C-alpha positions in Angstrom: -5.3 -23.2 1.5 -6.9 -19.6 0.1 -10.6 -19.1 -1.2 -12.2 -16.3 -2.1 -9.5 -14.0 -3.8 -10.7 -9.9 -3.6 -9.2 -7.0 -4.6 -10.1 -3.5 -3.5 -8.8 0.2 -4.5 -8.2 2.1 -2.1 -7.4 6.1 -2.5 -6.5 8.3 0.4 -8.0 11.4 0.0 -7.4 14.9 2.5 -10.9 15.8 3.6 -9.6 18.9 6.1 -7.7 19.1 9.5 -8.4 19.2 13.3 -7.4 22.1 15.6 -3.9 20.3 15.9 -3.2 20.9 12.2 -2.9 16.8 11.5 -4.6 15.8 8.7 -7.6 13.9 8.3 -8.8 11.1 5.8 -11.5 9.6 4.0 -11.2 6.5 2.4 -12.6 5.6 -1.6 -13.0 2.2 -1.8 -13.6 0.4 -4.9 -14.6 -3.2 -5.4 -14.7 -5.6 -7.5 -11.3 -5.0 -8.5 -10.0 -8.3 -10.7 -7.8 -10.0 -8.5 -4.6 -10.8 -11.5 -4.3 -7.1 -12.1 -0.7 -6.0 -12.2 0.0 -3.1 -9.7 1.4 -1.3 -12.3 -1.9 -1.1 -14.1 -4.0 -0.5 -10.8 -1.5 2.2 -10.0 -2.2 4.1 -13.3 -5.8 3.6 -13.1 -6.1 4.8 -9.6 -3.7 7.1 -10.6 -6.9 8.3 -13.4 -9.2 7.9 -10.8 -7.3 10.5 -8.2 -7.6 13.5 -10.7 -11.3 13.6 -10.6 -11.3 14.4 -7.2 -12.7 17.4 -5.0 -9.9 16.6 -2.4 -6.4 16.4 -2.3 -5.2 12.7 -2.9 -2.7 11.1 0.1 -2.2 8.0 -0.9 -3.8 5.5 -3.6 -3.3 2.0 -2.2 -4.0 -2.1 -3.3 -5.9 -4.0 -0.6 -5.9 -7.5 -0.9 -7.7 -10.7 0.4 -9.2 -13.9 1.0 -10.6 -16.5 2.9 -9.5 -19.2 4.8 -9.6 -22.5 4.9 -8.2 -26.1 6.1 -8.6 -28.4 3.4 -10.5 -31.6 4.6 
């Protein structure tokens, strides 16, 4: 049984590159998102927040998690 649902909006930003030219990333995690929010609505919010970032954005993601417990 699932308990304590949590949703996080994750914005992946490119913060530079390493010596081989591979992108370095940092993650902006915004917790306490309502787990019932629709994916399209969360993506829209993520896009708006991406416009405020000083680094280029590489991706917008949703991370859902919950605790699992046995009944009984």
